[in-house]
C-alpha positions as CSV (number, residue, x, y, z in Angstrom):
1,X,-6.7,-24.6,-1.5
2,X,-3.2,-23.4,-0.6
3,X,-1.6,-20.4,1.1
4,X,-0.8,-19.1,-2.4
5,X,-4.4,-18.7,-3.6
6,X,-4.6,-14.9,-3.0
7,X,-1.4,-14.2,-4.9
8,X,-2.7,-13.1,-8.3
9,X,-0.7,-13.3,-11.5
10,X,2.6,-14.2,-9.8
11,X,3.3,-17.8,-10.9
12,X,7.1,-17.4,-10.9
13,X,7.1,-15.9,-7.4
14,X,4.9,-18.8,-6.1
15,X,7.3,-21.3,-7.5
16,X,10.3,-19.5,-6.0
17,X,8.8,-19.2,-2.5
18,X,7.2,-22.6,-2.3
19,X,10.5,-24.2,-3.3
20,X,12.3,-22.2,-0.7
21,X,9.8,-23.2,2.0
22,X,10.1,-26.9,1.2
23,X,13.9,-26.9,0.6
24,X,16.4,-28.6,2.8
25,X,18.4,-26.7,5.4
26,X,15.7,-24.1,6.0
27,X,15.1,-20.7,4.3
28,X,17.4,-17.7,4.1
29,X,17.2,-15.6,7.2
30,X,16.2,-12.4,5.4
31,X,13.9,-11.8,2.4
32,X,13.1,-8.6,0.5
33,X,9.7,-8.5,-1.4
34,X,9.6,-5.8,-4.0
35,X,7.0,-4.7,-6.6
36,X,4.7,-1.8,-7.5
37,X,1.9,-0.8,-5.2
38,X,-0.9,-3.3,-5.2
39,X,1.1,-6.1,-6.7
40,X,0.8,-8.2,-3.6
41,X,4.1,-7.8,-1.8
42,X,2.5,-8.3,1.6
43,X,0.3,-11.1,0.4
44,X,3.3,-12.9,-0.9
45,X,5.3,-12.4,2.3
46,X,2.3,-13.6,4.4
47,X,1.8,-16.7,2.3
48,X,5.5,-17.5,2.6
49,X,5.3,-17.1,6.4
50,X,2.3,-19.5,6.4
51,X,4.2,-22.0,4.3
52,X,7.2,-21.8,6.7
53,X,5.0,-22.4,9.7
54,X,2.7,-25.0,8.0
55,X,2.2,-28.1,10.1
56,X,1.1,-30.4,7.3
57,X,3.3,-29.8,4.2
58,X,6.5,-28.0,3.6
59,X,4.9,-25.8,0.9
60,X,1.9,-24.5,2.8
61,X,-1.4,-26.5,2.8
62,X,-3.6,-23.5,3.6
63,X,-6.0,-25.4,5.8
64,X,-4.1,-26.5,9.0
65,X,-4.2,-24.5,12.2
66,X,-0.8,-22.9,11.6
67,X,-1.6,-21.7,8.1
68,X,-5.0,-20.4,9.2
69,X,-3.4,-18.4,12.1
70,X,-0.7,-16.9,9.9
71,X,-3.2,-15.8,7.2
72,X,-5.5,-14.4,9.8
73,X,-2.7,-12.5,11.6
74,X,-3.1,-14.4,14.9
75,X,0.0,-16.7,14.9
76,X,2.1,-16.2,18.0
77,X,5.4,-16.5,16.1
78,X,4.6,-14.2,13.2
79,X,4.7,-10.5,14.0
80,X,3.4,-8.2,11.3
81,X,4.7,-4.6,11.4
82,X,2.6,-1.9,9.7
83,X,4.0,1.6,10.1
84,X,1.0,3.7,10.9
85,X,2.7,7.1,10.4
86,X,5.0,8.7,7.9
87,X,8.1,6.9,9.3
88,X,9.2,4.1,11.6
89,X,11.6,5.2,14.3
90,X,14.8,3.8,15.8
91,X,13.1,3.2,19.2
92,X,10.4,1.1,17.7
93,X,13.0,-0.8,15.6
94,X,15.2,-1.7,18.6
95,X,12.1,-3.0,20.5
96,X,11.2,-5.0,17.4
97,X,14.7,-6.5,17.1
98,X,14.6,-7.5,20.8
99,X,11.3,-9.3,20.3
100,X,12.5,-11.0,17.1
101,X,15.5,-12.5,18.9
102,X,13.3,-14.7,21.1
103,X,12.8,-18.4,20.3
104,X,9.6,-19.5,18.6
105,X,6.9,-20.4,21.2
106,X,5.3,-23.1,19.2
107,X,6.0,-22.6,15.5
108,X,9.0,-23.6,13.4
109,X,10.3,-20.1,13.1
110,X,10.1,-16.7,14.6
111,X,9.0,-14.5,11.7
112,X,8.9,-10.7,11.4
113,X,6.9,-9.4,8.4
114,X,7.8,-5.7,8.0
115,X,5.3,-3.9,5.6
116,X,6.5,-0.6,4.1
117,X,10.1,-1.2,5.4
118,X,11.1,1.8,3.3
119,X,9.4,4.0,5.9
120,X,12.2,3.2,8.4
121,X,14.3,6.2,9.3
122,X,18.1,6.1,8.7
123,X,18.8,5.3,12.3
124,X,16.0,2.6,12.3
125,X,17.5,1.1,9.2
126,X,20.9,0.9,10.8
127,X,19.4,-0.8,13.8
128,X,17.6,-3.3,11.5
129,X,20.9,-3.9,9.6
130,X,22.6,-5.1,12.8
131,X,19.8,-7.6,13.5
132,X,20.0,-9.0,9.9
133,X,23.8,-9.2,10.0
134,X,23.7,-11.4,13.1
135,X,20.3,-13.1,13.1
136,X,19.2,-15.7,15.7
137,X,19.1,-19.2,14.2
138,X,15.3,-19.5,14.2
139,X,14.4,-15.9,13.1
140,X,13.3,-15.0,9.5
141,X,12.9,-11.4,8.4
142,X,10.4,-10.6,5.6
143,X,10.8,-7.0,4.4
144,X,8.4,-5.3,1.9
145,X,9.3,-2.2,-0.2
146,X,8.3,-0.9,-3.7
147,X,11.9,-1.1,-4.9
148,X,15.2,-2.6,-3.7
149,X,16.7,0.9,-3.8
150,X,14.3,2.0,-1.0
151,X,16.6,0.2,1.5
152,X,20.2,0.6,2.5
153,X,22.5,-1.3,0.1
154,X,23.9,-3.2,3.1
155,X,20.5,-4.5,4.0
156,X,19.7,-5.4,0.4
157,X,22.9,-7.4,0.0
158,X,21.9,-9.6,3.0
159,X,18.4,-10.4,1.7
160,X,17.0,-12.9,-0.9
161,X,15.2,-10.8,-3.4
162,X,11.6,-11.6,-4.5
163,X,10.3,-9.4,-7.3
164,X,6.6,-9.2,-8.1
165,X,5.2,-7.8,-11.3
166,X,2.1,-5.8,-11.9
167,X,-0.8,-8.3,-12.2
168,X,-2.6,-8.3,-15.6
169,X,-6.0,-6.8,-15.6
170,X,-7.6,-10.1,-16.8
171,X,-6.2,-12.0,-13.9
172,X,-7.5,-9.4,-11.4
173,X,-11.0,-9.4,-13.1
174,X,-11.2,-13.2,-12.8
175,X,-10.4,-13.0,-9.1
176,X,-13.1,-10.4,-8.6
177,X,-15.6,-12.5,-10.4
178,X,-14.8,-15.9,-8.8
179,X,-14.1,-14.8,-5.2
180,X,-16.0,-11.6,-4.7
181,X,-19.1,-12.4,-6.9
182,X,-18.6,-9.2,-9.0
183,X,-20.4,-9.1,-12.3
184,X,-18.1,-9.5,-15.3
185,X,-18.5,-5.9,-16.7
186,X,-17.9,-4.2,-13.3
187,X,-14.9,-6.6,-12.6
188,X,-13.2,-5.7,-15.9
189,X,-13.8,-1.9,-15.5
190,X,-12.5,-2.0,-11.9
191,X,-9.5,-4.2,-12.8
192,X,-8.4,-1.7,-15.6
193,X,-9.1,1.3,-13.4
194,X,-6.9,-0.1,-10.6
195,X,-3.9,-0.4,-12.9
196,X,-2.7,-3.6,-11.3
197,X,-3.5,-2.7,-7.7
198,X,-5.5,-5.7,-6.4
199,X,-6.9,-4.1,-3.3
200,X,-7.9,-1.0,-5.1
201,X,-9.7,-3.1,-7.8
202,X,-11.7,-4.9,-5.1
203,X,-12.7,-1.6,-3.5
204,X,-13.8,-0.1,-6.8
205,X,-15.7,-3.2,-7.7
206,X,-17.6,-3.4,-4.4
207,X,-17.9,0.1,-3.0
208,X,-20.1,2.6,-4.9
209,X,-18.7,5.5,-2.9
210,X,-15.1,4.7,-4.1
211,X,-16.4,4.6,-7.6
212,X,-18.1,8.0,-7.1
213,X,-14.9,9.6,-5.7
214,X,-12.9,8.3,-8.7
215,X,-15.5,9.7,-11.1
216,X,-15.2,13.1,-9.5
217,X,-11.4,13.0,-10.1
218,X,-11.8,12.0,-13.7
219,X,-14.2,14.9,-14.2
220,X,-11.5,17.4,-13.3
221,X,-10.0,17.8,-16.8
222,X,-13.3,19.0,-18.4
223,X,-13.8,21.5,-15.6
224,X,-10.5,23.4,-16.1
225,X,-11.9,26.1,-18.3
226,X,-10.2,29.0,-16.5
227,X,-8.2,30.0,-13.5
228,X,-11.2,30.1,-11.1
229,X,-12.4,26.6,-11.8
230,X,-8.8,25.3,-11.7
231,X,-8.4,26.7,-8.2
232,X,-11.8,25.3,-7.2
233,X,-10.9,21.9,-8.5
234,X,-7.7,21.8,-6.5
235,X,-9.6,22.7,-3.3
236,X,-12.1,19.9,-4.0
237,X,-9.4,17.3,-4.5
238,X,-7.7,18.2,-1.2
239,X,-10.9,18.3,0.7
240,X,-11.9,14.9,-0.7
241,X,-8.6,13.4,0.5
242,X,-9.1,15.0,3.9
243,X,-12.6,13.6,4.2
244,X,-11.5,10.1,3.1
245,X,-8.7,10.0,5.6
246,X,-10.9,11.4,8.4
247,X,-13.5,8.8,7.9
248,X,-10.8,6.1,8.2
249,X,-9.0,7.4,11.3
250,X,-11.9,8.6,13.5
251,X,-13.1,5.2,14.6
252,X,-9.5,3.9,15.0
253,X,-8.5,6.9,17.1
254,X,-11.5,6.6,19.4
255,X,-11.0,2.9,20.1
256,X,-7.2,3.3,20.6
257,X,-7.6,6.2,23.0
258,X,-10.3,4.5,25.0
259,X,-8.2,1.3,25.3
260,X,-5.1,3.2,26.4
261,X,-7.0,5.3,28.9
262,X,-8.5,2.1,30.4
263,X,-5.1,0.4,30.5
264,X,-3.6,3.4,32.3
265,X,-6.2,3.3,35.0
266,X,-8.9,5.9,34.0
267,X,-11.4,6.5,36.9
268,X,-15.1,6.2,36.5
269,X,-15.2,10.1,36.4
270,X,-12.8,10.1,33.5
271,X,-9.7,11.2,35.5
272,X,-6.3,9.9,34.6
273,X,-3.6,8.9,37.2
274,X,-0.5,11.1,37.4
275,X,2.3,10.3,35.0
276,X,0.1,9.1,32.2
277,X,0.0,12.3,30.1
278,X,3.2,11.3,28.3
279,X,1.7,8.0,27.0
280,X,-1.5,9.8,25.9
281,X,0.6,12.5,24.1
282,X,2.7,9.8,22.4
283,X,-0.5,8.1,21.1
284,X,-1.9,11.4,19.9
285,X,1.3,12.1,18.0
286,X,1.2,8.7,16.3
287,X,-2.5,9.3,15.4
288,X,-1.7,12.6,13.8
289,X,1.1,11.1,11.8
290,X,-1.2,8.3,10.6
291,X,-3.8,10.8,9.6
292,X,-1.2,12.8,7.6
293,X,-0.1,9.6,5.9
294,X,-3.6,8.5,5.0
295,X,-4.5,11.9,3.6
296,X,-1.3,11.9,1.5
297,X,-2.1,8.4,0.3
298,X,-5.7,9.3,-0.6
299,X,-4.5,12.4,-2.5
300,X,-1.8,10.3,-4.3
301,X,-4.5,7.8,-5.5
302,X,-6.5,10.7,-6.9
303,X,-3.4,12.0,-8.8
304,X,-2.8,8.5,-10.2
305,X,-6.4,8.3,-11.4
306,X,-6.0,11.8,-13.0
307,X,-2.8,10.6,-14.7
308,X,-4.6,7.6,-16.1
309,X,-7.0,10.0,-17.9
310,X,-4.1,11.8,-19.7
311,X,-2.3,8.5,-20.3
312,X,-5.4,7.4,-22.2
313,X,-5.4,10.6,-24.2
314,X,-1.7,10.2,-25.1
315,X,-2.4,6.6,-26.1
316,X,-5.0,7.7,-28.6
317,X,-2.8,10.6,-29.9
318,X,0.1,8.3,-30.6
319,X,-2.0,5.5,-32.0
320,X,-0.5,3.0,-29.5
321,X,-2.2,-0.4,-29.4
322,X,-3.7,-1.5,-26.2
323,X,-6.8,-1.1,-24.1
324,X,-7.6,2.2,-22.4
325,X,-7.7,2.4,-18.7
326,X,-10.9,4.4,-18.6
327,X,-12.9,2.7,-21.4
328,X,-16.2,4.1,-20.0
329,X,-14.9,7.6,-21.0
330,X,-13.8,6.6,-24.5
331,X,-15.8,9.3,-26.4
332,X,-14.5,12.1,-24.1
333,X,-11.0,10.8,-24.4
334,X,-11.1,10.8,-28.2
335,X,-12.4,14.3,-28.2
336,X,-9.6,15.4,-25.9
337,X,-7.0,13.6,-28.1
338,X,-8.2,15.5,-31.2
339,X,-8.3,18.9,-29.5
340,X,-4.8,18.8,-28.0
341,X,-1.3,17.7,-29.0
342,X,0.9,14.9,-27.6
343,X,3.3,17.5,-26.4
344,X,0.7,19.3,-24.3
345,X,-0.5,15.9,-22.9
346,X,3.0,15.1,-21.8
347,X,3.3,18.5,-20.1
348,X,0.1,17.7,-18.2
349,X,1.4,14.3,-17.1
350,X,4.7,15.9,-16.0
351,X,2.7,18.4,-13.9
352,X,0.9,15.6,-12.1
353,X,4.2,13.7,-11.4
354,X,5.7,17.0,-10.2
355,X,2.8,17.4,-7.8
356,X,3.3,13.9,-6.4
357,X,7.0,14.7,-5.8
358,X,6.1,17.9,-4.0
359,X,3.7,16.1,-1.7
360,X,6.3,13.6,-0.8
361,X,8.6,16.5,0.0
362,X,5.9,17.9,2.5
363,X,4.9,20.8,0.3
364,X,1.5,22.3,1.4
365,X,-1.0,20.0,-0.3
366,X,-3.3,22.8,-1.4
367,X,-0.5,24.9,-2.9
368,X,0.9,21.8,-4.7
369,X,-2.4,20.8,-6.2
370,X,-3.3,24.3,-7.2
371,X,-0.1,24.6,-9.1
372,X,-0.9,21.3,-10.8
373,X,-4.5,22.2,-11.8
374,X,-3.3,25.6,-13.2
375,X,-0.7,23.7,-15.3
376,X,-3.3,21.3,-16.5
377,X,-5.5,24.0,-18.0
378,X,-2.6,25.5,-20.0
379,X,-2.4,24.1,-23.5
């Protein structure tokens, strides 16, 4: 057992980080973990933090109290930042920088693990830059983004780069079999369907509802027989994303609101003291931003699943060697490949990618998805 056990298919990264954790003179003060979604950026950063705090070996034993606390997210000297909304503001960043400047309370280092650092606003990124330029001697920053280009070049230049690759499907399937007890067939299907996203593969392998939602998305191409069904399919995709996000945030919102109201001094009759409305409104705004983000993320996952369908069709049309993502739909995919041309399949893939870009630009989701489904039905 070691802190690196959950890092799937990333042997070069494990060697790089374990060597850095055990090297003389201490680690670099800032690290940038990059890689495609699901590749394990945060997992790698958390494992590195555990190795740096390990009380037994310089490379991370995985079983001492310090390793266990870091991996469980309870270590006092490791702060994990997960932007809940669409962005991370300058006020929050300045508060974070102030906390990061304190000395470790018991560990070897004061570590800040910043997930989705690309969500920092421009002002927030500039505040972060100042902290990285002049770091305290015992502070280590671990930043995670999909690509180095997602951060200011001045921040990138001050970080040691760690690049993760997309894990192979075989490695993901093996992890699902050995650690999650998933049967081999389901593990292989989930690993291919997730397209290198480890958490997504685990969800598909263990949650029947997630598999059902994905099946509904993959049924969209055969439903696009005319304008009416295309519009209906778009509405269904958006509503499904709404429902998925709502199910995730409702429980979180209730517990957060109740905890804040209690902390602010709510009376037995539910009345709040004067001067607390601002704090409650700030929490409500954060919750709305988080709901928007989760809805967008759910819709983007659906679009990527839809793209995998047409990717398989194009693979068959071009006679490219390699396994299909959606092997369970092989007969339908072959039929689609015979009935259409590679040029039309490429146009459909372009329509899906255009829809993703529009959603990132805050275009109304229903309008963007309707435009996509109408484009998908055009030969």
